[in-house]
N, C-alpha and C positions, 0 to 999 in steps of 0.2 A: 304504408298504413298510417292513418292519422288517428291520434288519440285525442280525446277532448273530454271536457267536463260537461255533463248534461245540466242544462240550465233549469232551475226549478221554476215551475209556473208562478206567475205573480200572485195568484190567489193564495198560494201556500205561505207567503211571507206576510205575516200579520204585524202591523205596526204596534209598537209597545204603547200602551196607554198609561199615562202618569197615574201613580197611585194616589188616591184622594183620601184625605182624613175622613173618618166617619163623622156624620153631622154632630152628634153629641160631643165628640172630642174637639171638633172645630169650635163649637160653641163654648166649651170649657176653656179653650185657649183664649178666645176673645174675652170671656168674662174675667179670666185671670189677668190679661193685659189691662182690662178696664180697672180692676182693683189696684194693680200696681201703678197705673197711670194716675188714678185718683189720688193716691197717696203722694206721688211725686208732685202733682199740682199743689197739694196741701203744703209740702215742704217749701216750695217756692213762695207760698203765701205766708210762711212763718208759722204754720199750723202743724202740730199742736204747739202751744206756747212753751218756750224753754224756761229753765229755772236754774238755780245755783247748783242743785244736785247734778243735773246734766252737765253743767259747766265744770263740775269737779271731775267728771269722767273726761271731759275735754282737756282739762289741765294735765291729767295723767297721760292722755294721748300726745299732748304737746311735749311733755317731758320725755316720753319714749322716743318721739320723733327727733328730739335734739340730743338724745343720749344722756340726758341729765338724770335719769332714774328709770327703773323698771319695776313699778309697783305691783305687788301681788294682790292687795286688797284695795277696795274703795277707800280713798284717803279719810282718815279719822276713825276707822273702825277695823275690826279684825274678821270681817266676813264680807261676802259678795265680791267675787273675783273681777278682775279688770280686763276680761277678754275683749270687750267693746273698745277699750282704749288701744289695744294692740291692733285690732282690725282697722281702726280709724287712723292710726299713726302715719302710715304711708301717705294718705290723702292730706293730712295736716302738714306733713313735711313738704308736699308738692304745692298746695294751694294756700297754706296758712290757716290759722284758726278761724272757724266759722261754724255755726250750727248746722249748715247744710252738709259740709264735709263730714261732720260727726255723725250725721244721720244716713248718709248714703249706704254704709254697710248694714245698718238696720233695715233699710228698705230692701236690700238684696236678701237679707235673712227672711223677710216676709215673703218675697217671691219664691224663695226656696221652700218655705213652708207650704205654700199653695201647691207647688209641684209635688212635694212629698205626700201631701194629703190626697191629691188625686191618685197618685201611684198606690198609696196604701189602700184607698177605697177599692181600687181594682184588684189588688192582691188579696183582699179579704172577701172576694166573691161578688162585689158590687158591679152591676153593669155600667156602661158608659153614661147612661142617663142619671143614675144615682151619683156617679162621680161628678157630673155636672152640677147636681144639686149641692153637693158638699162644697165645691169650689165657689158656687154662688153665695152660700151662707158665709163662707170665710172671706169673700171679697167685700162684703159690707163692712162698714167701719164706723161705730159710734165714737163719741168723745173718749170714753175710757179705753176702748179697744185700740184706737189709733195711738193713744198715748203709750199703751203697753207695747205696741209694735214698733214705734218710730223713735221714741225718746231714748237716747243713749244714757239712761240714768243708772244702769247696772242690772243685769240679770234677765229682764223680761223678754227683750226681742229674740234672744237666742234659745229660750226654753222650748218654744213650740216646735221649731224645725228640728231641734235635737230629739224631742220626744217622738215626733213622727218618724225620724230616722231610726230610733231604737225599735219602734214597732215594726217597721219594714225589715230591719235586720232580724228581728225575732221570727217573723214569718219565714224568711229565707233559711234561717238556722233549723227550723222545724221541718222543712220540706225538701231541702237539697241533699245531695249525696254527701257522704262523710268527707270525701276528698276535696270538696269545694267549700268546706265550712270554716277552716282555720282563719282565712282572711276576715270572714264575718265575725268570728269570735274576737279577733283583735280589734275590729272596728267597734263592736258592741262594748268591749271593755274601755276603749279609749274615750268614746262619747260619754259613757257613764262617769268615768273619772273626771272629765272636764266639767260635766254638769255638777258634780259634787263640789268642785272648786268654785264654779261661777255662782250657783244659787241652789240651795237644797229644796226649793219649792217643788221641783220636779221629782223628788225622791219617791213619792208614792208610785209613780209610773215605773221607775227603775225597779222597785221592789216587786210589783205585780208581774211585770214582764220577766223579771229574773226568776220568780217562782215558777212561771210557766216553762221557762227554759230548763230549770232543774227537773221539773216533772217530766218533760219530754226527752231531755238529753242527759240524764244524770250519769249514765254510764260513760258517755263521752267526756263529761266534765271531770270525771275521775282520772283522766289521762292528760294528754298534751293540751287538749282544749282548755282544761281548767288552768293549766300553767300560763297559757297564752292570755286567757281572759284576765287572770289576776295581775299578770305583768303589765298589760296595757292599761288596766284600771289604775294601777299605781302610777303609771306614767302620766295619765291624764290628770290625776289629782296631785302630781308632784309639786306644783307651786304651793298648794295649801299645806301639804305635808312638810315640805322643807321649811316653810316659814313658821309653822307651828313648832317644829323641833328646835329651830334656831332661836326663837323668841319665847318659847314656853307658852304660847297662846293656845286657847281652846276655842276653835271656831264654832263648835256645837253650842257652847255656853253663850257665845255672842249672838248666835242666831236666835236662841230661845229668849234672850233678853230683848231682842228687837221685836218680839211678838206683841208688844204693848207695854208701856211703862206706867208708873203711877199706881193709883188704887185699882184693884181688880174690877173689871167691868161686870155689871149685873148679867146673870145668865139670860134673862129675857132680852137684854140689849144685844148680847152676843148672838143669840139665835135669830133675832130680827135682822141683824146686820149680815149674818152668814146665809140664812135660808130665804129671807124675803128680799133684801136688797142685793145680796151678793150675786146670785146667778143672773138676774137681768142685767146688772152692770157689767159683769165679766163677759157675758156672751153677746153684748152689743145691742141691747134692746132699750137703752135709756138715753135721754137727752144729756147734753153737757152738764156734768156736775150734779145731776138730780135724776130721780125716777118719778115720773107722773104715775098716778094710780092706775091708769089704763095700761101702762107699760109693765106693771108688776105681774101680769098673768103668767109670765114664764116662771115665776117663783113656784107656782102650783104645778105647771106642766113639767118642769125639769125633773123633780124627784120621781114623779109618776113614770116619765119616760125612761129615766135611769133604771128603775126597777124592772119595767117591762122589757127593756133591751137586755138587761142582765138575765132575766128568766128565759128569753128567747135564745140567748147564747148558751146558757146552761143546758137547755133542752137539746140543742144540737151537739153539745160537747159530751154528754153522758154516754156511757158504754151502750152499744146497741144502736147508737144514732147513726148519722151519715158517715161516709167514708173518711179516711185519714185526712185528706186535704181539706174537706169541709170542717172537720174537727179542729184542725189547726186554725182556720179562720175564726171559728167560734171561740176557741181558746184565747186568741189575741184580742177579739172584741171584748170578751169578758175581762181580760187583764186591763184593757183601756178603761172600761167602765169602773173597775175596782180602783184604778188609779185616780179617776175623777172623784169617786166617792171619798178616797183618802185625802185628796187635796181639800175638798169641801169640809171634811171632818176636822182636819188640822186647823183650818181657818176658824171654824166654829168655836174651838176651845181657846183661841187666842184672845187676848184683851183687845187687839186691834179691831176685831169684828164689832165689838161693842163701843169702843171709844171713837174710832174714825171710820165708820163703815163705808162712806162714799169714796174716800181716797184709798183706803186699804183694800178695796175690792180688787186692786191690781194683783193681790196675792192669789187670786183665782184665775189669772190670765191663762194658765195652762189647761183649763177645762176644755179649751178649743181643740186640744190634741185628740179628745175622745169623740169629736163630731162624727167621723165615719162610722163609729159603732152606735152612737146615741140615736141617730135618726133611722137606723136600719129597720125597726119594726114599723115605723110610719111609712117608709118607702114600700115595704112589702104589702101592707094593707092598701095603700093608695094605688099601687101598680095593678093589683087585682081588680080594683073598682074601675079604673080608667082604661084598662086594656093595654097598658104599657108593657104587659108581659110579652107582647109580640116582639118588643125590642130587646128582650133579654137574649144574651148571647153566650156561647160557650166560652168560659174563661180559661185561658191557657196560661200556664206558668212556664216561661222560657227556661227557668232553672230546673224544674222538675218534670215538665212535660205532662202533668196531669191535666185532665179535661173533665169539667163537670158543669152542670147547669147550676147557676147561682140561686138555688132555693126557689125555683119558679114553681108555683102551684096554680092549678086552675080550679075554678069553682065547679065542683062536681055535683051532679044531681043526687048523689048518694046521701048528701046531707039534708036533702029536702028543702022545702021553701024556707023554713025557719033558719037553716044554716045560711042560705043565700041572703036572707034579710040581715042576719047578723054581720055577714061579710060586707054587705053594702053600707050598713051603719058604721062599721069600723073603718071602711075605706073613706066614707064621707068625713068622719072625724079626723082621720089622718090628713086628708087634704086640707081641712080647715086649720089644723095645727101648722102644717107646712106653709100654708098661705100666711098665717099669722107670723111665723118666724121671718119670712121674707119681707112682709109688709112692715112689721115693727122695726126690723133691722134697717130697712130702707128709710123709714121716717127718721130714725136716729142718725143715719148717715147724712140726710139732708140738713138736719139741725147743725151738724158739724160745719157744713159748707156755709151756713148762715152766719156762723160766728167768725168766719175767716177775715172779713174786713176789720173787725174790732181788734183781733189778734195781730193782724199785720200792722195796724196803726200803732199799737203798743210797741211792737218791735222797732218801728221807725223812730218812736220817741226814745227808745234806748240807744239806737244808733246816733241820734242827735246828742244824747248825753256823752257818749264816747267821743264824738267829734269835739264837743265843747271842752271836755277835760283836756284833750290834746291841744286845743287852741290856747287854753289857760296854762299849759305846761305843768299840769298837776301830775305828779308821779305816785303819790301815796294818799290814800283816803281811808276814812272809817265809815262804815255803813251797816245796815242790817244783814242778817244771814242770807236772805233771798236776794240781796243786792251784790254782795261781795264777790263770790267766785264767778258769778255771771259777768260782772264787770271786768274782772281780772282776765278771764279767758277771752272775752271779746277784744281786749287790747293786746293779746299775746304777751301778758305779764308786763306790759309797759306801764300799767297802773296796778299797784298792789293795794289790796284792801284788807283791813282788819275788822272783824265782826264786833259790833256792839249791840247791846240790848236797848230797848226803848228808854231805859233810864240812864243811858250812856255808859253803863258798866260793861266790862269786857264780855263778849259772847263766845260762841263755839266756833273756833277756827279749825277747819279741817287741815290746814297747812300752817302750823304755828310759826314757821319762818316768816310768813307775811306780817304777822303782828310785830315781830322784832324789827323788821325793816320800817314799818310805819311808826313805831315808837321812837325810832332814832331820827325821824324827820320832824323838825319843829314847824315846818310849813304844811304838814299833812292837813288835808281838807276833810270835810264831812259830806256825805251824799245821802239823800233820803227821798223817797217818793213823795210828791206833793200830797198833802192831806193826811199823811201817816202820823201815828203817835210820835215817832222819832223826829219827824219834821216839826211837829208842834213843840217838842222839848227844845230843839235847837233854835227855833224862832225866839225863844226867851233870851237867847244869848246874842241876838242881833241888836246892835245899837251903836251909838257914837262913842261910848266910853272905851277906855283902854282895855285891851284884851277881848273886846267883843268880836263878833264874826260879821263879815260881809256876806251877802247872799247873792248868788247868780241864779236866775230862774231859767230853766229849760222846760219845754213842754212836758208836763208830767213829773218833773224832777226839780229838786232844789239842791244847789251846790253851796256849801258854806265854807268860806275861805277865812283863815286867820288874818286879822288886820296886821299889816306890816308897817 
């Protein structure tokens, strides 16, 4: 007797077909890579321009890399944590000090923000095409936006990814089973604590998302979850708390003092800076350093859209509305919009909004966290008009297993022709606003590219200054605030610089030890940008008499050497 295995017919063996990414997901991936690649190209072109504040963070990274110190705060102040310095320290240790190695971690944070925003949009019920729109908006980069994302000057690059992570964790905490929530509570507390140490600008989002969690999970917070949350929050904020206890410092008072110094700004100036200039600058619709009149349209659209999106979320959140999963999505959207309103309100009451509205618009950088919620009503209206509703898909949460249609509605005949006309008008308006967002953002992005050659040339001139000081064997100099720490970091502290004001009096040194070193050197030189008030004052001391200065000219710079 022979036993055998019956062979299956060939037709029953089907070859496995590779799983392909859905088209909108593939496009979002390509757009995200384009956004990151664009910023990487800018970094190699020395864009955005660096400054002494960024170099101060670089010096902190240099000290951490060498083991010379482990600063808690940005040098010279008792607020704004040095997380960026610790992220860059390994790269500085490997490759030496440079602006590029200082910014590679901030570029990675931007890439993480894109990924988290895409994921957050999907978790909030948005279909893949809407997630593509969100990624496209965030991939654009005006002058102000690129500075906020890439300059390692303290606080801004890490705020947006952390805010998006908190929102994602909040969704997970509200929809997952109790057994899977403790790690999320721990992560939520840790991220919040780190944010409180790094920069309190994100605090409105922490508060609104926290209120939502209390409303949704208050019973759980009364038990182990509350203990875990409190413990990890204290752990994240430990550097701030330990330093405050050790030195008796009050970081809250320091932050309030940084909101604008001098005479209080007029309320008209504050509101103009916060509500007219602030949103277009912060959201990436303006050219480098200014806002043209035609670019200010977003100042009108932003508050209208903020209110409309909030009303839409509130309607879905109220009792008797959609099911629990949809209500969680609506609640998180409402919390994000409330956080954005809180950020804008806090900026509007600060002196900075009225005194320095162009530069201080960086305080609104975390408005971008609310983009997945902000454009929701526009997308709903535009999708109904264009027929994109056929692309809407069943949203599936891997954590909870719920399935729902993401608020897809069809235009029904029951509303009559008038309702159909209103829907078409709303859809056309929504498409116009979305086209304006992408078009204005693209124009501002192109303007940044146009400035790259000039910025790169200035960076080359600064590198020539560093090389010349090395050739002259200069080790100690005096210069302006925006010269000193940039020069010291670029030389890896081979050249130390003490700050002077335009009248040659001592200025603000973030690291007082540098001044002591310079004061002890009788051969300390002076450095000033050509054509600056400081250079004009030092030119008066150039001459043949005893005690005069000799001048060495470098492209864009003047080096003044004591006559020996």
